[in-house]
C-alpha positions in Angstrom: -36.2 -52.8 -22.8 -35.2 -49.4 -21.7 -34.1 -46.7 -24.2 -31.1 -44.6 -23.3 -30.9 -40.9 -24.1 -28.5 -40.2 -27.1 -25.3 -38.9 -26.0 -24.9 -35.1 -26.6 -21.6 -34.0 -28.0 -20.5 -30.7 -29.2 -18.9 -30.2 -32.6 -17.0 -27.1 -33.4 -16.7 -25.3 -36.7 -14.9 -22.3 -37.8 -16.3 -19.0 -39.4 -14.3 -16.4 -41.0 -15.5 -13.1 -42.6 -14.1 -9.7 -43.4 -15.6 -6.4 -42.4 -14.7 -3.6 -44.7 -16.1 -0.7 -42.7 -14.0 -1.5 -39.6 -10.5 -0.2 -39.9 -8.1 -2.4 -38.2 -6.1 -0.6 -35.4 -3.7 -1.7 -32.5 -6.6 -1.8 -30.1 -8.2 -4.6 -31.9 -5.3 -6.6 -31.4 -5.3 -6.1 -27.7 -7.9 -8.2 -25.7 -7.6 -5.8 -22.7 -8.7 -2.7 -24.7 -12.3 -1.4 -24.3 -12.6 -1.2 -28.2 -11.7 -4.8 -28.6 -14.1 -5.9 -25.9 -17.0 -3.7 -27.3 -16.4 -4.9 -30.8 -16.1 -8.6 -29.9 -19.5 -8.4 -27.8 -21.2 -6.6 -30.6 -20.1 -9.3 -33.0 -20.7 -12.2 -30.7 -24.4 -11.0 -30.2 -24.9 -10.6 -33.8 -23.6 -14.0 -34.8 -25.8 -15.6 -32.1 -28.9 -13.9 -33.2 -28.1 -14.8 -36.8 -27.9 -18.5 -36.0 -30.8 -18.5 -33.6 -33.1 -17.2 -36.4 -32.0 -19.7 -39.0 -32.9 -23.3 -39.6 -30.0 -24.7 -37.4 -31.2 -22.8 -34.3 -32.1 -26.1 -32.5 -28.7 -27.6 -32.6 -26.6 -24.2 -32.5 -24.7 -23.8 -29.2 -22.8 -20.4 -29.6 -19.9 -18.5 -31.1 -16.9 -16.9 -29.6 -14.4 -14.7 -31.4 -11.0 -16.0 -31.3 -9.0 -13.2 -32.9 -9.4 -10.1 -35.0 -6.8 -9.4 -37.6 -6.0 -7.0 -40.3 -7.5 -8.1 -43.8 -4.9 -8.8 -46.3 -6.6 -7.5 -49.4 -8.7 -4.5 -48.0 -8.3 -2.1 -45.3 -10.8 -3.9 -43.1 -10.8 -6.4 -40.2 -11.0 -10.2 -40.5 -13.1 -11.9 -37.9 -11.9 -15.5 -36.8 -14.7 -17.2 -34.8 -15.4 -20.7 -33.5 -19.0 -21.8 -33.2 -20.5 -25.0 -31.8 -23.6 -27.3 -32.6 -24.9 -30.2 -31.0 -23.8 -33.5 -32.8 -25.9 -36.4 -31.7 -28.2 -38.9 -33.1 -31.3 -36.7 -33.0 -29.5 -34.0 -35.1 -28.5 -34.1 -38.9 -24.9 -34.4 -39.6 -23.0 -31.0 -39.8 -23.0 -29.8 -43.5 -20.9 -26.9 -43.9 -22.2 -26.2 -47.4 -25.8 -26.1 -45.9 -24.7 -23.8 -43.1 -23.0 -21.6 -45.6 -26.1 -21.0 -47.7 -28.2 -20.4 -44.4 -25.9 -17.7 -43.3 -25.8 -16.3 -46.8 -29.5 -15.9 -47.2 -29.8 -14.5 -43.6 -27.3 -11.8 -44.2 -28.6 -10.4 -47.5 -26.3 -12.3 -49.9 -23.2 -11.5 -48.0 -23.1 -7.7 -48.2 -24.2 -6.6 -44.7 -24.6 -7.7 -41.2 -26.2 -5.4 -38.8 -24.2 -2.1 -39.0 -21.2 -3.9 -40.6 -20.5 -4.2 -44.4 -18.8 -7.4 -45.6 -16.3 -7.9 -48.3 -17.8 -10.3 -50.9 -16.4 -13.8 -51.1 -15.0 -13.4 -47.6 -17.2 -15.8 -45.8 -15.7 -19.2 -45.0 -17.5 -22.0 -43.0 -15.0 -24.5 -41.8 -13.0 -23.6 -44.7 -15.9 -23.7 -47.4 -16.4 -20.7 -49.5 -19.1 -20.6 -52.4 -17.2 -18.4 -54.7 -14.2 -20.6 -54.5 -16.2 -23.8 -55.1 -15.6 -26.0 -58.0 -16.8 -24.5 -61.4 -15.2 -26.8 -63.9 -13.1 -29.9 -64.0 -11.1 -30.4 -60.8 -7.8 -29.5 -62.7 -9.1 -25.8 -63.1 -10.9 -25.2 -59.8 -9.8 -22.6 -57.4 -8.3 -24.2 -54.2 -10.1 -23.8 -50.9 -8.6 -24.4 -47.5 -9.6 -25.8 -44.1 -7.6 -24.7 -41.0 -6.8 -26.6 -37.9 -4.9 -25.6 -34.7 -1.8 -27.0 -33.3 -0.9 -26.5 -29.6 2.1 -27.8 -27.8 4.7 -26.9 -25.1 8.4 -26.7 -25.7 10.4 -27.4 -22.5 13.7 -26.1 -23.5 12.5 -22.7 -24.9 12.3 -20.5 -21.9 9.5 -17.8 -22.2 10.9 -14.3 -22.6 8.9 -11.0 -22.8 10.3 -10.5 -26.4 8.1 -13.5 -27.5 5.1 -11.1 -27.1 6.6 -8.7 -29.7 6.3 -10.1 -33.4 8.9 -7.6 -34.5 11.6 -8.7 -32.1 14.4 -10.8 -33.5 13.8 -13.5 -30.9 10.3 -13.9 -31.9 11.1 -14.0 -35.6 14.0 -16.5 -35.1 11.6 -18.8 -33.0 8.9 -18.5 -35.6 11.1 -19.5 -38.4 12.6 -22.5 -36.7 9.1 -23.9 -35.2 7.3 -23.4 -38.6 10.0 -25.2 -40.5 9.8 -28.2 -38.0 6.0 -28.3 -38.0 6.0 -28.3 -41.8 8.5 -30.9 -41.9 6.6 -33.3 -39.6 3.2 -32.8 -41.3 4.9 -33.5 -44.6 5.7 -37.0 -43.2 2.0 -37.7 -42.5 -1.1 -38.8 -44.4 -2.0 -35.1 -45.1 1.2 -34.5 -46.9 -0.6 -34.1 -50.3 -3.1 -31.5 -49.0 -0.9 -29.7 -46.4 -0.2 -26.2 -47.3 1.8 -24.7 -44.3 1.6 -23.3 -40.8 1.4 -19.9 -39.1 2.5 -19.0 -35.4 -0.6 -17.6 -33.8 1.3 -16.6 -30.5 3.5 -17.7 -27.7 2.6 -17.7 -24.0 4.3 -18.9 -20.9 3.7 -22.4 -19.6 1.6 -22.4 -16.5 4.5 -23.8 -14.4 6.8 -21.1 -15.8 9.3 -24.0 -17.1 8.6 -23.5 -20.9 6.8 -21.9 -23.8 3.3 -22.9 -25.2 3.2 -22.7 -29.0 -0.2 -21.8 -30.7 -0.2 -22.4 -34.5 -2.8 -22.4 -37.2 -2.2 -24.8 -40.1 -3.9 -25.1 -43.4 -4.9 -28.0 -45.7 -6.6 -28.0 -49.2 -10.2 -29.0 -48.9 -11.6 -29.9 -52.2 -13.1 -32.9 -53.9 -9.8 -34.7 -54.6 -8.6 -34.2 -51.0 -9.3 -36.7 -48.2 -11.3 -35.7 -45.2 -9.2 -34.3 -42.4 -9.1 -36.6 -39.4 -7.5 -34.9 -36.3 -7.1 -38.3 -34.4 -5.0 -40.0 -37.1 -3.0 -36.7 -37.6 -2.4 -36.6 -33.9 -1.2 -40.1 -33.9 1.0 -39.5 -36.7 2.6 -36.4 -35.3 3.3 -38.4 -32.2 5.0 -41.1 -34.1 7.2 -38.5 -35.9 8.3 -36.8 -32.7 9.3 -39.8 -30.7 6.0 -40.1 -28.8 5.8 -36.2 -28.4 9.1 -35.8 -26.7 11.4 -34.3 -29.5 11.0 -32.1 -32.6 14.3 -31.1 -34.1 16.3 -29.4 -31.5 13.2 -28.8 -29.2 12.2 -31.1 -26.3 8.4 -31.3 -26.0 6.1 -31.8 -23.0 4.7 -35.2 -24.0 1.1 -34.6 -23.0 0.9 -31.0 -24.4 0.1 -31.7 -28.0 -3.5 -30.8 -29.2 -4.5 -31.2 -32.9 -7.7 -29.1 -33.6 -8.4 -29.4 -29.7 -7.8 -33.3 -29.6 -5.4 -34.8 -27.0 -5.2 -38.5 -26.3 -3.8 -38.1 -22.7 -6.4 -35.4 -21.8 -9.5 -36.1 -23.8 -11.3 -32.8 -24.6 -13.7 -31.7 -21.9 -16.5 -29.2 -22.1 -16.5 -26.2 -24.3 -15.0 -23.2 -22.7 -15.8 -19.5 -23.1 -13.3 -16.7 -22.1 -14.2 -13.2 -20.7 -11.9 -10.5 -19.6 -11.6 -8.6 -16.3 -9.8 -5.3 -16.0 -9.4 -3.6 -12.6 -7.0 -1.1 -11.0 -5.4 -1.8 -7.6 -4.5 1.4 -5.9 -2.2 0.0 -3.1 -0.1 -2.1 -5.3 2.6 0.0 -6.8 3.6 -0.7 -10.4 7.3 -1.6 -10.7 9.3 -2.6 -13.8 9.4 -6.3 -12.6 5.8 -6.5 -13.4 6.4 -6.3 -17.0 8.4 -9.6 -16.6 6.1 -12.8 -16.1 9.3 -14.8 -15.0 10.2 -12.4 -12.1 9.2 -13.3 -8.5 7.3 -10.0 -8.0 5.1 -10.8 -11.0 4.5 -14.3 -9.9 3.7 -13.2 -6.4 1.2 -10.5 -7.4 -0.3 -12.8 -10.0 -0.9 -15.6 -7.6 -2.5 -13.3 -4.9 -4.8 -11.6 -7.3 -5.9 -14.9 -9.1 -6.7 -16.2 -5.5 -8.9 -13.0 -4.9 -10.7 -13.5 -8.4 -11.3 -17.2 -7.5 -13.0 -16.3 -4.3 -15.2 -13.5 -5.9 -16.4 -15.6 -9.0 -16.9 -18.8 -6.9 -19.2 -16.7 -4.7 -21.4 -15.5 -7.6 -24.0 -16.7 -10.2 -21.2 -18.4 -12.4 -19.8 -20.6 -9.5 -21.0 -23.8 -11.1 -19.4 -23.0 -14.5 -16.3 -20.9 -13.4 -13.1 -22.6 -14.2 -10.1 -20.2 -13.5 -8.5 -17.0 -14.4 -4.9 -16.1 -15.5 -3.1 -12.8 -15.7 -2.7 -11.5 -19.2 -0.4 -8.4 -18.1 0.0 -5.8 -15.4 0.2 -2.1 -16.6 0.9 1.1 -14.8 -2.2 3.2 -14.2 -2.3 6.3 -16.2 -3.7 8.4 -13.2 -1.3 7.3 -10.5 1.5 4.9 -9.4 -1.3 2.2 -9.1 -1.4 -1.1 -11.0 -4.1 -2.0 -13.7 -4.7 -5.8 -13.8 -5.7 -7.3 -17.1 -6.9 -10.9 -16.8 -8.6 -13.5 -18.8 -11.1 -15.8 -17.1 -12.8 -19.1 -18.3 -16.2 -20.7 -17.9 -17.6 -23.8 -19.0 -20.1 -23.6 -21.9 -22.5 -25.9 -23.6 -25.5 -25.7 -25.8 -27.7 -26.1 -22.9 -26.1 -23.4 -20.6 -27.2 -20.0 -20.3 -25.4 -17.3 -22.0 -22.8 -15.4 -20.0 -24.3 -12.2 -18.5 -21.4 -9.6 -18.1 -23.8 -7.2 -16.5 -24.9 -9.5 -13.8 -21.4 -10.6 -13.3 -20.2 -7.0 -12.9 -22.7 -6.3 -10.3 -21.9 -9.4 -8.3 -18.2 -8.6 -8.4 -19.1 -5.0 -7.2 -21.2 -6.5 -4.4 -18.4 -8.9 -3.4 -15.8 -6.1 -3.3 -17.5 -3.7 -1.0 -18.7 -1.6 -4.0 -15.5 -1.9 -6.0 -13.4 -0.7 -3.0 -11.7 -3.7 -1.4 -10.6 -7.2 -2.6 -9.0 -8.9 0.2 -5.9 -7.0 1.1 -6.1 -4.9 -2.1 -7.7 -1.6 -2.4 -9.5 -0.9 -5.7 -10.2 2.1 -7.7 -13.9 2.1 -7.7 -14.6 3.1 -11.4 -12.0 0.8 -12.8 -13.7 -2.5 -13.2 -14.5 -3.8 -16.7 -16.2 -7.2 -17.3 -15.8 -8.2 -20.8 -15.7 -4.4 -21.6 -18.7 -3.6 -19.5 -18.5 -0.7 -16.9 -21.4 1.0 -15.2 -19.8 4.2 -14.3 -18.3 4.8 -17.9 -20.2 2.5 -20.3 -18.1 1.5 -23.1 -18.5 3.6 -26.4 -19.2 1.4 -29.3 -16.8 1.5 -32.2 -17.4 4.5 -34.6 -18.7 2.2 -37.5 -21.5 0.7 -35.3 -25.0 2.2 -35.6 -26.7 0.3 -32.9 -25.9 0.7 -29.2 -26.2 -1.7 -26.4 -29.4 -2.0 -24.8 -29.7 0.4 -21.8 -29.4 -1.2 -18.4 -32.5 -1.1 -16.3 -31.8 -0.7 -12.6 -33.2 -3.6 -10.4 -33.7 -3.9 -6.7 -34.0 -7.7 -6.6 -32.5 -9.6 -3.7 -28.9 -10.5 -4.2 -28.1 -14.0 -5.4 -27.8 -16.5 -2.5 -24.9 -18.7 -3.2 -24.6 -22.2 -1.6 -20.9 -21.9 -1.1 -20.0 -20.8 2.4 -16.8 -19.2 3.4 -15.0 -20.8 6.5 -13.0 -18.9 9.2 -10.8 -20.7 11.6 -11.0 -19.1 15.1 -8.5 -19.8 17.9 -8.3 -18.4 21.5 -7.7 -19.2 25.0 -10.1 -19.1 28.0 -8.2 -18.5 31.3 -11.0 -19.6 33.7 -11.7 -22.9 31.9 -9.3 -25.4 33.3 -8.4 -28.2 31.0 -9.2 -31.7 31.9 -9.1 -35.2 30.5 -12.8 -35.0 29.6 -12.0 -32.4 26.9 -10.3 -35.3 24.9 -13.7 -37.2 24.7 -16.4 -35.5 22.5 -19.0 -37.7 23.9 -18.4 -36.6 27.6 -21.0 -34.1 29.1 -18.5 -31.6 30.0 -17.2 -31.5 26.4 -20.7 -31.3 24.9 -21.7 -28.6 27.3 -18.8 -26.3 26.9 -18.6 -26.9 23.1 -22.2 -25.9 22.5 -22.0 -23.0 25.1 -18.9 -21.4 23.5 -20.0 -21.9 19.9 -23.4 -20.3 20.7 -21.7 -17.4 22.6 -19.3 -16.6 19.6 -22.3 -16.7 17.3 -24.2 -14.6 19.6 -21.6 -12.0 19.9 -21.5 -11.7 16.1 -25.2 -11.2 16.2 -24.6 -7.7 17.4 -22.0 -6.8 14.5 -22.5 -5.7 11.0 -22.0 -9.3 9.8 -24.9 -10.7 11.8 -27.1 -11.5 8.7 -24.3 -13.6 7.2 -23.0 -15.8 10.1 -24.3 -19.2 9.4 -23.2 -20.7 12.6 -20.0 -21.7 14.4 -18.9 -25.2 15.3 -16.2 -26.1 18.0 -13.5 -28.3 16.7 -11.3 -29.2 19.7 -10.0 -28.3 23.2 -6.5 -28.4 24.0 -4.3 -27.5 26.9 -2.5 -24.2 26.8 1.3 -24.9 26.9 2.9 -24.0 30.2 -0.5 -23.1 31.8 -3.5 -24.8 33.4 -6.2 -23.0 31.1 -7.6 -24.1 27.9 -7.4 -23.2 24.2 -10.3 -23.7 21.8 -10.6 -24.0 18.0 -13.8 -23.3 16.2 -15.0 -22.9 12.6 -17.6 -20.1 11.7 -19.3 -20.2 8.4 -20.4 -17.2 6.4 -22.3 -16.6 3.3 -20.3 -13.8 1.5 -22.3 -13.0 -1.6 -25.4 -11.4 0.1 -23.5 -8.6 1.6 -22.1 -5.2 0.4 -18.6 -5.8 1.7 -15.7 -8.3 1.4 -15.0 -10.7 4.2 -11.4 -11.0 5.3 -9.5 -11.9 8.4 -9.1 -8.3 9.6 -12.8 -7.5 9.3 -13.8 -10.6 11.2 -11.1 -10.2 13.9 -11.9 -6.6 14.6 -15.8 -7.1 14.8 -15.3 -10.0 17.2 -12.8 -8.0 19.4 -15.0 -5.0 19.4 -18.1 -6.9 20.8 -15.9 -8.8 23.5 -14.5 -5.8 25.2 -11.3 -5.9 23.6 -11.5 -9.8 23.6 -11.4 -10.0 27.4 -14.9 -11.5 28.0 -17.3 -14.0 26.3 -20.2 -14.7 28.5 -18.9 -16.3 31.8 -15.7 -16.9 30.2 -12.4 -14.9 30.7 -10.4 -14.5 27.7 -6.6 -14.1 27.1 -6.6 -10.7 25.2 -3.8 -11.5 22.8 -4.8 -15.1 22.2 -7.3 -14.5 19.3 -6.4 -15.8 15.9 -8.6 -15.7 12.8 -7.1 -17.8 10.0 -3.7 -17.2 11.7 -4.1 -13.5 11.7 -3.6 -11.7 15.0 -3.2 -8.1 16.2 -1.0 -7.8 19.1 -1.4 -4.9 21.6 1.2 -2.3 21.5 1.9 -2.9 25.3 3.2 -6.3 24.6 7.0 -5.7 25.6 9.6 -7.9 23.7 10.8 -10.8 25.9 13.8 -10.0 28.1 16.8 -12.1 28.3 19.6 -12.6 30.7 22.1 -13.6 28.1 25.4 -12.1 28.7 26.6 -9.3 26.5 29.3 -11.2 25.0 26.8 -13.9 23.7 24.5 -11.4 22.1 24.3 -10.9 18.3 22.1 -8.3 16.7 21.1 -8.1 13.0 19.3 -5.2 11.3 16.6 -6.5 8.8 15.0 -4.2 6.5 12.2 -4.9 3.9 9.3 -3.5 2.1 5.6 -4.5 2.3 3.7 -3.7 -0.9 0.0 -4.6 -0.2 -0.6 -2.2 2.6 0.0 1.5 3.1 1.2 3.4 6.2 -0.4 6.9 6.6 1.4 8.1 9.6 4.9 7.7 11.1 3.8 8.7 14.4 4.9 5.8 16.9 1.9 6.7 19.2 -0.8 6.2 16.4 -3.0 3.1 16.6 -2.2 2.3 13.1 1.6 2.3 13.7 1.2 0.3 16.8 -0.8 -2.3 15.0 1.6 -2.7 12.2 4.5 -2.7 14.6 2.9 -5.4 16.7 2.0 -7.6 13.8 5.2 -7.4 11.9 7.2 -8.3 15.1 4.8 -11.3 15.7 5.3 -12.6 12.2 9.1 -12.2 12.3 9.3 -14.1 15.6 7.1 -16.8 14.1 9.3 -17.0 11.1 12.7 -17.3 13.0 11.1 -19.8 15.7 10.3 -22.2 12.9 13.6 -21.7 11.0 16.8 -23.5 11.1 18.0 -20.9 13.5 15.3 -21.4 16.1 17.8 -22.8 18.8 19.8 -19.5 18.8 17.0 -17.1 18.3 16.0 -14.7 21.1 13.6 -12.1 19.8 12.9 -9.3 17.2 11.9 -5.6 17.8 10.5 -3.5 14.9 12.4 -0.2 15.2 11.0 2.0 12.5 8.3 2.1 10.0 8.0 4.4 6.9 4.9 5.8 5.1 3.6 4.6 1.7 4.3 0.9 1.0 5.4 0.1 4.5 9.3 0.1 4.8 10.0 -1.9 7.9 13.3 -1.7 9.9 13.7 -4.3 12.6 16.5 -5.8 14.9 16.6 -9.4 15.7 18.7 -10.9 18.4 20.6 -14.3 18.4 22.8 -16.1 21.0 26.4 -15.7 20.1 27.2 -19.2 21.4 25.0 -20.7 18.6 27.4 -21.8 15.7 26.6 -20.8 12.1 24.7 -17.7 12.8 25.8 -14.7 10.6 24.4 -12.2 8.2 24.2 -14.8 5.4 22.4 -17.6 7.4 19.9 -14.9 8.7 19.3 -13.6 5.2 18.8 -17.3 3.9 16.4 -18.2 6.9 14.3 -15.1 6.2 14.2 -15.8 2.5 13.2 -19.4 3.0 10.5 -18.5 5.6 9.0 -15.9 3.1 9.1 -18.2 0.0 11.9 -16.2 -1.7 11.0 -12.8 -0.1 7.6 -13.2 -1.3 5.1 -13.4 1.6 5.7 -12.7 5.4 3.4 -14.9 7.4 1.1 -15.5 4.4 -0.4 -12.0 5.0 2.2 -9.4 4.0 3.3 -9.2 0.4 6.9 -8.3 0.2 8.8 -6.4 -2.6 11.3 -8.7 -4.3 15.1 -7.7 -3.6 14.1 -5.3 -0.8 15.6 -7.5 1.9 18.6 -6.1 3.6 20.4 -7.9 6.5 23.4 -6.5 8.1 25.3 -7.3 11.4 25.4 -4.4 13.8 27.6 -4.2 16.8 26.0 -4.0 20.3 27.4 -3.4 23.7 24.4 -4.4 25.7 21.6 -7.0 25.3 19.0 -4.3 24.4 17.4 -3.5 21.3 19.3 -0.9 19.3 17.8 2.4 19.6 17.4 4.3 16.5 18.8 7.8 16.9 16.2 10.6 16.9 15.9 12.3 13.6 14.9 15.9 13.3 11.8 16.5 11.0 12.4 18.7 8.0 10.6 21.6 9.4 12.8 21.7 12.5 15.9 21.6 10.4 14.6 24.6 8.1 13.7 26.6 11.4 17.1 26.0 12.9 18.7 27.2 9.6 16.5 30.4 9.5 17.3 31.2 13.1 21.1 30.7 12.6 20.9 33.1 9.5 19.1 35.7 11.5 21.6 35.6 14.4 24.5 36.0 11.9 22.7 38.9 10.1 22.1 40.6 13.6 25.7 40.2 14.6 26.9 41.6 11.3 24.6 44.7 11.8 25.8 45.2 15.2 29.5 45.1 14.1 28.7 47.5 11.3 27.1 50.0 13.6 30.0 49.8 16.1 32.5 50.5 13.3 30.4 53.5 12.1 30.2 55.0 15.6 34.0 54.7 16.3 34.9 56.3 12.9 32.6 59.2 13.7 34.1 59.7 17.2 37.6 59.6 15.9 36.9 62.2 13.2 36.2 64.8 16.0 39.7 64.9 17.3 42.8 66.8 16.1 46.3 65.6 16.8 48.7 68.2 18.2 52.4 67.8 19.0 53.8 69.1 22.4 57.2 70.9 22.7 58.6 67.5 23.7 57.5 65.8 20.6 54.6 63.9 22.0 51.1 63.8 20.3 47.9 64.5 22.1 44.3 64.2 20.8 42.6 67.5 20.9 38.8 68.1 20.3 38.2 70.1 17.2 35.2 72.2 18.1 34.7 73.2 14.5 33.6 69.6 13.8 31.5 69.3 16.7 29.4 72.3 16.0 
């Protein structure tokens, strides 16, 4: 007979203790602050070292700090931690009393742990406290308590930012109602005799944004006359008392959202998870008030894009096997500029057999995968702003003032970077003008298909061998040939694979596109193949040449309708408004291409003619464009154009999946036109020219005034040299007075 290995499960237990020499501050209530992260890291290391040097080290899994809160009786700080041990047939059953004695003996009878001093009687292991144990008959014993967590989602309680502020009236009202209903529910279960109340630990927005997640901590008496707490039976009784987890008083519940001490029947508890914090500043993402509101479209759009970037980075690092996800805790304005600081909480799987989370290693891998902390996809980073669980190499976190031991110094290493097995794919599409399409290109087994497929893939890979990404290209594969619409030549589709975690820069469509275009003479020649210059796409990204003129039409003047469309792009910056600069031309061509793709795939496609980008402004790119439609098409007006743009950009969120748009920046207005030509924006004088004209006008006026003044002075002087004399006939004649002249 074969013997199977015993199943290894993980059991959690709570640990609570109060530090008297750590004064509680607001920073210790903020998981994004460096003081919080430094304190949590120090405490976690000390707890781990404490258990690993104790008799329970073989079954100990690890600890993580859930919260830090102000101690009720002293001016110190209370730690609430959750630790894990293996719970299988080879390990003795968990005995909280034994564990309590082990910890007490290890930390000098509960007066000190490392640099921290402890409040006597403050240690609780799964609710057990030695000083609170039975000392006489049960009727006179001091009560001890065991806590358990309750998590559920309320669908008809929309999340509001005020639920993050415990002093707000909305927060207090919600807490009062929910605590009342929780206590009423538990008082109708088997734990009613030992149940001692609940407290709300916090609220957060449900992941789909439709409701509010409630996190509560409840308490039961845990003594010799109380029955053992059974989370499974309590879960089932709670479900029965809330109509199968659908209704609790006036609140409508998400019926698979209930967790009692981590237990959920619809979603059985999975592996144990560990959180770590990520803080970084994005310099080309301007902070706006909407980023304080998690329900706003702007917040959701930025959060979605940044989480996507974090996922790419961590999935190409050493934690790729255990990485789960990240969520944005909040955005805040950078103190140094108009940039945005991102505060995120990420999650990895953890188990007793897994290696400890190494924040230093993850920091350096993040740095390497973001081009030395300068670029993350389309976002530009402030290169000294990254913190992983409070760790930062440029400005190491200063330990809290009460600590006497510092983190071990980091020793610089020059080992080869980690090689990840996860490859990043890029789709490449382009047209070959001297490769005529034949029916044999539909058959992958044909000789001509195999010859050209192998030849084109090797030529593309060979071209990349002379670029800066040559060490990372793992080969290209041709996917398909297809005929170019309206022409006799052939379009090809390939997939190229890269290994992005062993380089010092971040891969994105723009980098790959420009590298390939450079080594193919502006994408005109690939070996013996002649290429159509504007046909290259990398993951749907394309840069059109500025010489590509807008299509001309022969639609009569009376049939032409023009609409001015303005919007703001937030994830790129324009540095020059010079229409002749390469940067300006690239932006202009790309935005025009994205607009034309949008309307060509919209409900207005039958009446759409073309778009022109008429003006771009510096900073976050403010784009002004004019789009033309046939007047003979019914139903086209400012409102329908606005709706088509909004639908094509997912609610003014993203243009072509590449440009992130500022919410409510869209403006559409009907402009009259007398000819079927793009409306020309009138030339605007620059500010320096206006000032120069004003100064010149002032000088001319001053000169005229001086001339007039001089003439008046001369005339007056001349007149004063004459005397008037009367003739005998009564007439007056001027007569020089020589006495005044000499």
